[in-house]
N, C-alpha and C positions, 0 to 999 in steps of 0.2 A: 597793845596789840593793834595791828593795822588791818583794816577791813577793805572791802572793795571800794567803799565810798571814799577812803583816804587816798586812793591812787588816782591820779589824773587820767581818766579814761578817754580813749578816742570814741567818737560817735560810732556806734556799730553794735554788733551782736555780742552775745555772751562770750564767744571765742576771742574776739579782740580784747574784751575787758579782762579775760583770764590771762591772755598773753601779756597785757600790760601789768597785771598783778604779779605774774611770775618774773617779768623783767625787773620790776621794782625790787625784788628780793634776791636777784642774782642767779648765778649758775647752780648753786645748791638747791634752790627751789625747782629749777628745771630738772635736775637729776632726780630729786625726790619724786616729782610728778611722773617721770619716766619709770622709776622703780615701782611706784604704786600702779602705774598702768600695766606693767608686766605682771604684777601680782594679780590684779583684778581680771585682766583679759589680755593675753600676750600681744595680740595685734595692736592694741592701744599703745602699749609700750614701744612697739616697733615703729608705729607712726610718729610718736613723740620723738624717738631717737632720730628718725630720718628728718623730721622737721628741724630739730636742733642742729643737725649737721649741715643741712642745706641753707638754713636761715642764718648761719654763722653765730649761733648762740654761744659757742665755745670760744670763738676767736677773739672776741672783744675783751673779755675779762681774764684771759690766760696770762699769768705772770711770765711765762716763758716767751710769749710773743712780744711782750714789752721789752724784755731784756735782749733778745736775739735780733739783731738788725736783719731785715730781709733785703736781698738784692737780686736783681735779674742777672741773666747771663752776660749782659752787656753793661750793667750798672756797676757802680763802685760799692765795695764793702766798707769803705772808710779806712782801710789798711793798705797803704801803697805797696808794701812788700808782698802781701798776699795777692793783690790785684795783678802785680807783675808775674808772680808765680803761676797764677791761674791762666793768664793770657798765654804765657809760654807753654804751659801744659796743654791747653786747648789747641794751640798751633801745632805742637808735636803730635797730638792725637789725630788731628786732621791729616797731617802728612802720612802717618802710619795707616790711616784708613784709605787714603788714596793709593798708597803702595800696595795694600792688601787687595783692593778692588782691581788694580792693574794686574796683580798676580792671578786673581781669579779669572780675569778676562783671558790672559794668556793660557791658563789651564783649560778653559772651555774651548779656546781655539785649537789647542793641541788635541783635545779629545775629539772635536769635530773633524779635524784633519785625519786623525787615525780612523775614525768611522768611515769617512769618505774614501780613504785609501783602501780599506777593507771592502767597501762596496765595489770599488773599481776592480779590485782583484777578483772578487766573486763574479763580476760581470764578464771580465776577460776570460775567466776559467769556463764559464758557461758557453761563451762564444766559441772557445777553442774546442770544447767537447761536443758542441752542437746540441746540448741539452737545454731546453727552455724551462725546465722545472727548477724551482728554487733549490739551492744547495743546502743540505742539512748541516747545521753547525756542530 
């Protein structure tokens, strides 16, 4: 059985020694500590969960992260056919987005023109009738 003395500890307080001790035992020890924290007093478990997520305690030992290559939007996945497909799809989506934004601009302009034309008609009608009060719609 391993004790605190067996783990090479950083110089510091009991929290850093406890972290080193849990790190030496892996993800299972962190998960067990979190579960015990939730059982004893739920905010302790919540704090441990937040710390594990933000400190990356799950990312290092995850088998999935070792198998699945990560790539950025501009980086290569290592598969030329997929990279070509992704590039073409992103180009097509950008073109569709530009076309849609152009459509929305024309739609807004048409709506603005219709509202302006309505305003001008109302104004002309008021001038012709000599009534300065607003016209009820």
